[in-house]
N, C-alpha and C positions, 0 to 999 in steps of 0.2 A: 506494502499499499504507502500509498506515496502522501508524504505528512505537503501542512498547510505553506512553508518555506516552496518548498521543492514545487510542490504548484502552481504558486503564484512566479516561481523566475520562469514553469517552462510554459506556461500562460504570456507572458510576456516572451521569451523569447520564434514562443509559435506563433503569436502575435510580430512579430520583427519581421520572420525573417520570412512569411508568409503575408504576399505587399500586396495581392489581389483580392479583392472583394468576391462575399461569398456568387457576383452576379456575372464581375467578370470571368471567371473559376468555370462558373455554371457554363458562359454561354465558349469558352477556350475550350470543352472537352464536349461540347457539344460538336463541333467545329471540330476541334482537330478530328475528330466518327465519321462526320458525313465524305460520305465519298457521293460521287453521279448521279450514281442512281435511290440513296434512299440516305436518310437521316437519323441518325437515334430517338428512340423513344431519350428523356431526359436526364430520367432515376436512371439509364443502359449508358449514359457517355461516355465515354476516357475509364479510363481504369480502377479497380478497385481502392487503387489509393489515394487517386485525384477525390474521387467520387469520398468518397474517408473526411478526406483532407474540407471536403465542401459540407458536408456533415456536420463540423465539428464548428466550422465558421459557425455553422446558422446553430451550436446552444451555446447556452448559457456556465458557464464555468463549472459553477455546483453541480450537473448534469452529466458530466463527462467519465467517461470508464472505462474505464484500465486498458480496453482496446483501444481506447480512445489519445490517452499517455503513453501511450507505446507508439502509434503511430508518428503522436507529432513529436517525441522526440526521436523518430528516426527522420522524419522531417528537418525537422535543426537542425541533425547531424549529419543532411544531404547534402543540405542550402551550404552549410557552414563550409562546410570542406571544401564547394565548388564556388563560392562566388566574395570575392573583398566587401564582407557589407559596408568596410570606410570606403570607398569606394564610390569613384563615379557613378554611375552607367557604362558601360563602353558594351557593345556587341559583340558579342563569340558569338562562338556560329552556333549557325540558325536551332541544326540539330540538339543543341546543348538548352541553347535555351529555352526550345520546345519541352524537353523532356523534364526541364524546372519547371518550369510556365501550371506542368499538368500536372504540379501537387502544389499548385499559389503561389510560383513565387515568379514575379517579368524581373532580370537580371538587367534590363531598358528601361525600367520603370524605378521611378528617384523613391527612400527611403519614404514614410510613414515621420 
């Protein structure tokens, strides 16, 4: 179980690295999965992790599950290991940017 201080820190870190709104992320997941013949149902678009990040963005801190906390830790680790959050946004290669956007981080978007 996560104590209150750890939860506060994780909540802050997660919302610092996830710089896309839930609406931006939902739109990105649908666009990313759409092809010329079909667009997926909104609740089926994107990767399971992307869908989980979207669900977390729509929750209150008190409603988080242990599974949510695990995903939040993984997202924070992934983004902080691949992006210099203190530096100015820059155009990384498009595949890297799109992969990060799938978990809610747009490297070209200014920090909140």
